[in-house]
N, C-alpha and C positions, 0 to 999 in steps of 0.2 A: 346175787348173780355173780358168777365167777368173772374176774377181770374187770369188775365195775367198782368205782370208788365206794368207800364205806357208806353205810346207811345214814350216818349223821351229816354227811356232806349236803350243804344247801343246794349245790349244783345238781346233785342226784335228785333231790326232792323236786326241784323245778323241772328237770328233764322228764321225770316220771309223770308228773301231774300236769304239766303244760307243754305237751309235745310240740304244739305249733309254735311255741316260743323258741324252740331249738332252731327252726328254720330262720327265724329272725336273727338269732345269734350268729348263725352261719353266714347270713347275708351281711351282717355287720363286719364279720371277719373278712369277707371278700372285699368289701368296700375299704376296710383298713389296709388290706394287702395292696390294693390298687394305689392307694396314697403312698404306701411304703415304697412301691416301685418308683413312683415319681420322686420321692426323697432320694432314693439311690441314684436315679438318673441325674439329679442335681448335685450329687456327692454331698448331701446334707443330712444323711441319716445319723442321728445322734444315738448314743447308748440308751438314753432315756426313751426315745421313740422306739428303738428296737425292743427294749424291755416291755413297753406297753403293748406293742404288736405281739410279742411272745405271750404275754398274759392273756390277751384277747384270744389268741390261737388256742392256748391250753384250755380255757374255759369253754370255748365253742366246741373243741374236740371232745372234751369230757361230756358235755351235754349231748352231743350227737351220739356218742358211744352208748350212753345210758338209754337214750330214747330208742336207739336201734335195738338194743338188747331187750328193752321192754316191749317193743313192737313185735320182735321175733318170738318172745315168750307168750304173747297173746294176753299179757296181764291187763286187767281192767284198769281204766284210769279213774282214780278217786275224784269225786266231784270237788270242785274248788268253791269254797264259800264265797258268797257275794260280798264284795268289799270295794272300796274305792280303788285299790290297786288292781283288782280284777277288771273293773269297768274301764280303767285307764289302759290296761294291756290288751283287752279283747280286740279293739279295732286295729291296734298296732300290729298284733300278731298276724292278722289275716291280710292286711294290705301292705305292711311294712317291708317284707322281703322284696316284693316286686318293685316298690318305690326305691329301695336301696340299690337294687341291681341297676335300675334305670339311672339313678343319680351317679353311681360309680361309672357307668358307661359314658354318661355326659361329661363327667370330670375327665375321664381318660381322653375322650375326643377333644375336649376344650384344651387340655394340657398339651396334647400333640399339636393342635392348631396354633396355640400361642407360641410354642417352641419353634415351629416351622416359620411362623410370621416374624421371628426374631425378637420376641419379647425379652426384656432383660431378665437375667438370672434371678435377681432380687425379687422381681415381681412374681416369677414362677414359684420361688421359694415361699413368698408370702401367701399366695393362693393355696399352695400345698399345705402350709402350716394351718391355715384357717380350716380347710377340709379335714385335715388330720385331727385337729382338736375337736371339731364337730362330731366326727365318728367316735372319738374317745368318750365324749360327754354322752352321746346317745347310748353307747355300750354300757356305761356306768349306770345311767338312768334305767335302762331296760333290765339289767341284771339285778339292781337293787329292788326295782318294782316286782320282778319275778320272785325274788327271795321273800319279799313282804307278802306277796299274794298267796304263798303256800305256808306261811308262818302259822303255826297253831295258835289260835286265840282261845282264851278261856271262855267257856260257855257261861253266859250271864246268869243262868239258873244255878250253876255250881258256885259262882262267886257270891250270890245272894244267900246261899245256904250256910 
């Protein structure tokens, strides 16, 4: 597909074969951006945090772009072999985006309420740091599980031969 990262990219494989996972990656990106806005509001955005936010944005954008191109081309989705990674991801793919949007909204409302109530800057930064790290860990777990779920595994019959 023109304008789409090369076929060897794991992100391309995930986006083409697990299109519903792309929605989860976009939801994680939005949650991460909500936390980044809170970091900026507290003047606490570090270079490392900005770099991680940029990495999450790039991977989510790449996955979205590939899934969109695949959907427009009408390409059939290859079946994903049943594995522990697939069983782990299936419920998260379907319920995760809505849960992440709700949690991001709750965080934003709670952050504003705490700031208006006069909560100390240190407490706000601590809360933001915890949520920021939680979104980062979730992103890493989801992307690694996605990569593992589409990884080609040798056929046991071929190995025995």
